[in-house]
C-alpha positions as CSV (number, residue, x, y, z in Angstrom):
1,M,43.0,-92.9,-27.1
2,S,43.2,-96.3,-26.1
3,Y,43.2,-98.9,-28.2
4,Q,39.5,-100.1,-27.4
5,E,38.1,-96.8,-28.1
6,S,39.5,-96.6,-31.9
7,N,38.0,-99.9,-32.7
8,K,34.6,-98.2,-32.6
9,P,32.5,-98.4,-35.1
10,W,31.8,-94.4,-36.7
11,W,28.3,-94.1,-35.4
12,K,29.5,-94.9,-31.4
13,Q,32.5,-92.1,-32.0
14,L,31.2,-88.6,-31.0
15,W,33.0,-86.6,-34.2
16,P,31.3,-87.7,-37.0
17,W,28.4,-86.6,-34.5
18,L,29.5,-83.1,-34.4
19,L,29.9,-83.2,-38.2
20,I,26.9,-84.0,-39.6
21,S,25.2,-81.7,-37.2
22,G,26.0,-78.4,-38.4
23,P,24.7,-79.3,-42.1
24,A,21.7,-80.9,-40.3
25,I,20.3,-78.3,-39.1
26,A,20.8,-76.0,-41.8
27,V,18.8,-78.4,-43.6
28,I,15.8,-78.5,-40.8
29,G,16.2,-74.8,-41.0
30,C,15.8,-74.3,-44.4
31,A,12.6,-76.7,-45.0
32,I,10.7,-74.7,-41.8
33,T,11.6,-71.3,-43.6
34,I,10.0,-72.8,-47.3
35,W,7.0,-73.9,-45.5
36,L,6.6,-70.5,-43.5
37,A,6.7,-68.6,-47.0
38,Y,5.4,-71.2,-48.5
39,N,2.1,-71.1,-46.6
40,L,1.8,-68.0,-44.4
41,Y,2.8,-65.5,-46.4
42,A,0.6,-66.6,-49.9
43,D,-1.0,-64.0,-52.0
44,V,-4.4,-64.5,-51.6
45,S,-7.6,-62.9,-53.5
46,L,-9.2,-59.8,-51.6
47,H,-12.7,-59.8,-52.9
48,E,-14.1,-61.2,-56.7
49,G,-11.5,-60.0,-59.6
50,I,-8.9,-57.8,-57.1
51,V,-5.3,-59.1,-55.8
52,K,-3.5,-58.7,-52.8
53,Q,0.9,-58.9,-54.3
54,G,3.5,-57.3,-52.0
55,L,1.3,-53.8,-51.3
56,K,0.5,-53.8,-54.6
57,V,-3.5,-54.2,-54.5
58,E,-5.2,-54.5,-58.3
59,Q,-8.0,-55.7,-60.4
60,V,-7.8,-58.3,-62.6
61,S,-9.5,-57.8,-65.2
62,K,-11.5,-60.6,-66.7
């Protein structure tokens, strides 16, 4: 490594970005997984008073 290359600021070097990229990709993947779980697989009401939770379908008493 030359003297000129060692005096570069940290953001212009390759190694910090390689080290940051792994955890950054994991955080993005986790955020996407949470969004998918919350928005796509929410338990919804089938009819008035009937609720499906997973494979179980039950009638809610009022």
